[in-house]
N, C-alpha and C positions, 0 to 999 in steps of 0.2 A: 504494500500500500504506500502511496506517495507521501512525502513530507507535507504536513499541514501548511507550511509556508509556500508551497507550490500550488495552492488551490485557490479557486474562486467560488463564489456562492451566488445563487439566484437572489436577486433583491426582493422578490416577493415571498418565497417560502423558505429561503435559506438553505436550499439543497446544495450540496457541495460537488464540485467537479475539478479534475486536474487541469491546470492551466497549460496551454500550448501556445507558443509564440506565433505560429503560423495562422492562428485564428484571431489575433489581436485586431480589434476594430470591426470584426464581423458580428452581426446579430444572430444569436442562436436561441432556439426555443428550449425552455426548461421542460424536461420529460415529466416532471412531477406535477407542475401546475400550469404548464403551457405558456408562461410569461416569456416574451422575447427580451433578451438583454444583450448589451454589447460587451464583448470580451475585453477586459481592461488591458492596458499596456504592461501592467506588472501584476504578479499573483498576490493574493492575500491568503484566503483559505479555500479549499475546494477539491473536486475530483477530476474527471477528464473530459475534454471536448475533442472528439475524434471525427475527422471528415469521412463521410460515407459516399459522397458523389462529387463530381467535378462541375455540377451545374449551379453551384452557389448555395446549396442547401447542406446542412450539417446535422448530424444526430449526436446526442449526448451519450457518452460511454459511462454508464452509471457504475459507481462503486459505493453501494448503499450502506456500508458498515458505519461510516463516520458521523453522518448527520441524519439520524432517524427523525422523521417528521410524522406526527400523528395525523392521519387523514380521517375525515368524517364523511358520513353519508350526506349527500347534497340536501340542503334544507328545502329545496323546491320540491323534493319528492316526499316530504313529510316523514323522514326517517324510515322509509321503506325501500326495499330492493327494487330498482327499476325493472328488473327482469321478471321476478316471480311475485312481486308485491308483498313479500313476507317482511315483517318488522325486523330491523337491524339495530343493534345497540349503538349508542353514541361512540364514535371513534372507530367503528368497524370498517375495514377495508374490503373484506371478503364476506359475501353472503353465505352463511353456512347451510342454507336450504338448497341453493342451486349453483353455487360456485361463482357467482357474478362478481367481478372485480370492479368496485365502484370508482377506483382511481383511474383505471384504464378504460372504463366504459364497455367492457366485454367480459365474457367468462374466462376464467384463468387459463383453462386448457386451450382455448382458442387463441388467447394472447401469446402463449408460449409457442404454439404451432405456427403462428404467423410472424414470429419475431425474425429479425434479420439474421442471415447466416453468420455463424461464429467466425471471427478472423482466423486466418491461417496461422499455424504455430510460429512461423518466422516473423509475424507482425509484432510491432511494439505493443499492440492492444490485445494480444491473445488473452483469453480468460484464464484466470488462475484455477487451480484445482478446487479451491473453496467456492468460487463462483459456479463452477460446473456442478459441484455437489449440491449447492443451494438450488440451482435450477432443477436438478433431479428430484430433490425433495418437494419443490413446488409442483412439479408434474405429478408426483405420486399423490400429494394431497389433493390436487385438482381431480385426478382420476377417481380417488375414493369419494370425494364430494359429489362428483357427477353420478357415480353409481348409486349413492344414497339418494340423490335427487330423482333419478329415473325409477328407483324402487318405490319411493313414496308417491310420486306423481302418476305413474303408469302401471308398473308391475303389480304392486299390492292391490290397487283397485280392481284390476282384471282378475286376479286370483280370487278376491272376495266375491266378485260377480259370478265366477264359475262355481264356487262352493254354494253360493246362495241359490243359483238356478238348479244345482244338483239336489239341494234340500227340497226345493219346490217340486221337482220331478218326483222325488220319493213321496212327498205329501200327496201329489195328485194321483199317482199310479198305485200307491200302496196304502197309505194311512187313511186318506179320505174315503175310499171305497170300503175299507175295513170298518171304520166307524159307522158308516151308513148301514152296512150289513148288520152290525151289532144293534143299532137302533131299530131296524126293521124286525129283527128277531125278537126284541123285547116288546114290540108293538108300541113304541114310544113316539113314532113319527106321526105327524098330523096327516101327511099324504106320503105314503111310501114311494120311494123312487129307486130306480135301478142303480147299480154301482157305476155304470157308464155316465148316467146323469149326475151322480154325485161327483165324479171326476171332473166333468165339464163345469159344474157349479163351483167347484173349488178353484179351477183355473180362472173363471170369470171373477170370482171374489178376490183372488190373489192379484190379478191385473188391476182391478178397481182400487185395491189397497195401495198399490204402488203409485197409481195415478193421483191418489189423494195425498199420500205421504210426501212425495217429491216436492210439490209446491209449498207444503207446510214447512219442511225442513229448509228449503231454499229461502223462504221468508225468514226463518230463524237466523240464517247466515247473514242476510241483509240487515236484520235487526241488530245483531251483535256488532256488525261493521259500523253501524250508525251510532249505537249507544256506547260500546266499549272500545271502538277504534280497532277492532280485530281485523286481521288480514288473512285471506284465504287463497291467495294466488290468483292466476288469471281465471276467467269465467269457465273456459272449456274444461280445464283440469278440475276446477271446483265442482262442476256438474258431474264429471266422471266419478270423482270420489264420493260425492253425495249419492249418486245412483248405486255405487258399490255398497255404501253403508245401508241404504234402504233395502236393497235386494237381500243382503245377507241377514240383517236383523229381522226383517219381516218373515223371511223363510224359516229362520230358526225359531222365532216366536210361535209361528203357526205349527211347526213340527212338535214343539213341546206341548202345545194345547191339544193337538190330535192324539199324541201319545198318552196324555193324562185322561182324555175322554175314553180312549181305548182300554186303558188299564182300570180305571175306577169311576169313570163318569165325570171327571173334572176336578174333584177335591173341593169344590166350592170356593170360598174365600182363600183357603190355603193354596188352592191351585193358582189363583190369581197372584198370590205372593211368590209362588215358585216361578211362574212365568216372568214376573217383574225382575226377580233375581237373575234369571238366565239372560234376559234382555240387557240388564245393567252390566252383567259380567262381559257381554260381548260389545255393548255400545261404548263403554268407557274407553277400553284400550284402542278400539278402532278409531274413535275421535282423536285420541292422542297421536296415534301413528299417522293418520291421514292428514289431519288438519293442525297438529301441534296445539290443540285446544288446552286451555286451562280449566280447572275444576268448575268454576262458575259458568263458563261457556258450555261445558258438557251438560250441566244440570239444566240449563235453558233448553238445549236441544232435546234432552230426555223428556222434559215436561211437555214440550211440543209434540213429541212422538206419542206420549201416553194420553195427554189431555186433548190434543188436536182432533183426533177422530171422534171422541166423545162429544166435543163441542159441535162438530159438524153434524153428527147424528141428531143431537137435540135440536139444532137449528132446522134440520130437514123435517123433523117431526112437527115443530111449531108451524112451519110453512104449510105442511100437508094438512094439519088440523085447521088452519085458517081457511082452507078451501073446502072443508067438509060441512 
């Protein structure tokens, strides 16, 4: 690393660069803040200014060990990641959700892939072993961050949708007809129906439940964004994750209900408590994994899931009775 007396600094952010006499009098852009400044005729403190082209433009050769500068998320974005809209802590440079580098304006792995080719070994500006190791660590961190981002945004929601649809298929083809047959054998049905009709009735009821729950939970997300300032990423991935949550939890809830009906006729209020416990055990970790929700946000969503259908049912009954 160069002597501090052979260095110059950016007048805006105090980032340091090595002074080179061949650049004296030229205006160069600071790689950290973008400010253009003129290279002084004599060094003060700094790192290096290395020419990268003969067309009058120059790129700064960073040696970032000496003048660490704390960067912050841009205030114009409200302290949220510009890429995925997730909240970032004050002073954060890298979004831990998607890997977006707020100083460079791009994802870290993209910035590394698009960086200028390393100088040849015989050049005065060849990177040191420490610089190479630092780049390697940055690439590994970026790769791990990107994998975690893809898992949370796409892979896990798709896995949950597949499991939810599998549960719904088991309910439709196996449990619903079995419960219907048990009711018919006991003579408890008002109007006995065939197992095929019971299967179709379940599929219709399942689809209507999804159609009802999706807008309710989506409204819950918008409510929390407005009241708590919560961030849930871009709309497409938020809808995908919300659909995964709804499909999985509704299918699991109905499976537990059918199994209890098949075993003992539902357990009454105890059965409702069992169902709520199972739903809570699935709902809570899924909200944490998919949306990074905090406890109060999860309780809001859970109350919407439980109370929303009841409120809609009561409203429908009131409307129907008003026309009778």
